[in-house]
N, C-alpha and C positions, 0 to 999 in steps of 0.2 A: 504494500500500500504506500502510495506517495503522499508525503506530508509536506505542504508548502507553507512558508511563513510570510504573512502579509504584515508589513510594517505598521499598517493602520490598525491591526488587531490590538496593539498595546493601548490605544485610546479607549477600547471597550473593556479592558481588563479591570476588575475591581481592586485596584492597588491599595486603597486606603484601609479597608477591613483587613487585608493581608498585612499591612504595616502594623496595625494594632496587635495582631497575633504574633508577628515577629518580635515586637517590643516585649510582649509578655513572655515569650520564650527566652529572650535575652536576659530578662530580669526574673526568671523563674525561681532563682535562689531566694528572692525576696518577696515571693507571692503572698506571704502571710502578713507583710507589713505595708503593702502597696495596694491601692485601689485604682483601677483603670476605668476611665469614663470616655469612651469613643464618641467623636463628633459632639462634644459637649456644647450645648446651646448657651450662648452668653447672655442673651436677654430675650425679650418677647419677640423680637424680630429674628429672621433667619440668619443669624451670625453664629458660625460654629468654628471651634478650633478642632483639629483632627483628633487630639487626645489630651486629656488631663490626667496626670498621675498624681494621686494624693498619698503622701506618706502618713500612714496611720499612727506610727510611733515616732515621735520627733527625735528621740535619742538614738535611733538606729542609723548607723553610718553605712551608706551604700558604696561599696568598693568597685562595683562594675564600672568599666571605663566610660560608658555612655551616660552614666547617671551619677558620676562623682559630684557634679554641681548641684544635685537635687536638694531642694528644701522641702517644706511641707506641701506646697502646691506647685506643680510643674506642668507647664503648657508645652505641647509638642506639635509642631507643624511639619507635615510630611509632603514632599513633592514627588509625584510619581516619576518613573525613570525618564519619561519623555519631556518633562517640564524642568525649567530652570528657576532659580531663586533670584528675583529682581530686587532692586532697591525699593520699589513700590510694595512688593510683597513683604519685605522686612518691616516697613512702617505700618502696614495694615495689621500684621500679626502683633506688632508692639502695641498698637492701639487696642487689639483684643485683650492683651494682658492688662492694660489700664482699665478696660471695661470690666474685666473679670474681678479686679480689685474693688471696683466701685459697686458692682452688683452683688458680689458674694461677701462683701464687707470683710475682706482679709487684708492683712498688712502686706504692702508691696515688698517688704524686706523678707517675706516668707515665700516669695514667688521666684521661679526660674523660667527661662525661655529657651527652647531647643528647636533647631531647624534640621530636618533630616532630608538630604538631597542625594542625587546621583552624579553630580558634577561640581567642580570647584567654581564658586561664584566670584570670579576675579573682579568684576566691576563693582559688586557690592562690597567686597573686602576693601578695595581701594577707597570706596566712598566712606566706609566706617573709619578707616585710618586717616584719610585726608580731611574729610569734612566734619566728622564727629570727634576726631582726635582720640578714638578708642585704640586700645592696644589689642592686637590680634596675635595669639600665639598658638602654634601647633603643639598641643600638649601630649598627644599620642597619635598613632597612625589614623588619619582621617578625621580627627577631632580638633576643631579650632575654637579655642576659648577666647571670648571677647570680654575685656574688662574696661572699666571707665564709666560704667553706668550703675545705677542702684540695683538693677536686675542682673544677676549672673546670666550670661547668654552664651550659647555654644552653637556652632554650625558643624554638622556631622556629614562628611562626604562618605557615603556608605561604600563606594567603590574602593576606597583606600583602607577600610577597616580590615583587621586581621581575620582570616577564616577561622583560626583557632579560637579567637576571643568572641567573634561576632558572626557566627555562621548564618544566622537568620536574616539579619539586616543586610549583610554584604551580598547575599544571594537573592535579594528581593528585586529582581530585574530580569530582562530578557538576555539573549545571547550568552547563556551559560553553556559550559561544556558538560558532556554527559557525566563526567566524574563528579561534578557538583550536584547534579540531579540525584545520582546514586547515593552520595553522602548524605544529602538532605533526607532522602527516603529512609535510609537505614537509621539515621538519628531519630526520626519521628517514631520508627518502630521501637528503637531502644528505650525511648522515654515514654512510650505508650501514650503519645499525644495526638494521634490521628483525629480523634473526635473533637479536639479543642483547637485544631489548627487547619481546619478544612479550607477556609478562605485563603490562607497563605499557600497551601499546597496546590489549590486549584489555580491561583494566579501564576505560580511558578510553572505549572504544567501548560497552561494556555500560552504563556509567553515564550516557551522553549520547545516547540514541536520537534525541531531538528535534533536537539540533544536527547529528547525522549526516544525518538526513533533509533538513534545511535546506541543508547543504553539498552534498549530492548534487543536490538540486533546482536549486540555483543554479550548479552546475557549477564550483565553486571549486577542487576537487581531483579531478582525473580518475581517480586510482588508488583513490579511496574506494569506488567501486562494486565493484571487484574485491576489495578488502579486506573489504568488507561481506559478500560472498558466501563468500570463503575462510574467514573466521572462523566461519561457520555462523550468524552473527547474522541474516542475511536469512531463512533458513529458520526459525530460532527465532521471530523476531518475527512472521513471516507465520503460522506455526502458532498462536502465542498470540493474534494478532489475529483469526484465524478462530474460535478457541475463544471469545474474548470476544464476537465478533459473533454466534455461535450462542446464547450465553447471553443477550445483549441481545435477540436475536430471539425466543427463547422467552419471556422476560419480557414483551416487547412484545405477543406473541400472547396470553398469559394476560390482560394488562391489557385488550386490545381485546375479548377474549371476555367478560370481566366487565362491561365497559362496554355491550356489545351486550345482554347478559342484563338488566342494570339498565334499559336503555332500553325493552326489551320490557315489563318490569314497570311502568315509568312509563306506557306507552301504555295498559295495562289499567286502571291506577288513574285515569287521566284519563277513560276511557270510563265508569267507575263514578261520575264526577262529584265526585271528591275534590278538595279545594282544593290549589292549587299548593304552598303551604308544606308540606303533608303529603307530597306526592310528592317534593319536594326532600329533605326530611328522611329519608324512607324509602330513597331510592335513592342519595343523595349524588352525584347528577349535577350538571353545570354548570347553574345556574339559567336561563341563556340557552337551553340546549337544551330544558329542560322547558317554557319559555315557548312555543317553536315548536309544541309539541303542543297547546296551547290555542288556537293561531291557525289550525289546520287544521280 
C-alpha cells in the first residue's frame, strides 16, 4: 500500500491536545502535585491560553528542565510545528497573563510564562534584547530563559530538546524517522499510557505516514500494524491512495489519448510531404518519435 504525505495535512492535525498530553508525560514524575487545565478560558469572552499548570504544593521544587521556572500558576502557549512565534504573539500571550492575574485574583509574582515552539524565533529574540532590554540566555538545550521582567519567561524550541530528557515534546512534529516512531510506541507500552495519550499518538501517526510505513516494513515495532488499523489510518490512507491513483490514472489516460491523436496527425502530415520541423512544431511531439515516421 502506498502512503503519501501531503504537507497540508499538518494544518488539520490536532496538535494542541497532543501538546497537553506530551506536557503531562514530560512532567509525569510530578503528576501528584500539578494540575493541568487545557485551553483555559481567561474571561467570559473566547480568550484561551493553551494550558495552565497549577502547582498544588508550593514547596515542591520541580527539577524537570522545562519546568525549572515554575511557580504556583504557569501559563503555556504552544505553537504547532507549522507556525512561528511572532512579536505580536508574544505580546498577546503576555496580555493573557495580565488578564489571568486580574480575573483569577492571583499575584503576578506567582505566575510564569512559557512558549513552546518548533523553530528559533530570531526576530522576537532580537526584539526582546534590543527593544525591551531583556537578557536572553540558553540555559539548557532548546530552553531560552528571559529575565528582566517581573514574570519569569522561557521560550522552548522543542527541536533542540534532548531525546533522553524530553522524548514527548521533541517528537511532537512531522518528518520523524521510523526509529523515533518505534521508540515512542515502545515507551507508551512500557509506561502503560496508551489510554491517556491517544491524542498525542494519533497526531504523531497522522503527521508521519512515511516513517510509519518504514517501521512496519522493517518490523521494528510489532504493535504498529494493529495501531495503524485501530486508529483508522490504514483505511484512510488506503482510500486516499486509491483516490489519488484514480486521479493519476485519469490524467495519464487523457495524456496518452492526446499523444495518440497528435501522432495520428503527424502521420498524415508526413504523408503530405511536410518537413519534419513543421510536424514537430504543429504536434509538439518528441522529435525522436517524429523522426521514426520519416524512416518508414
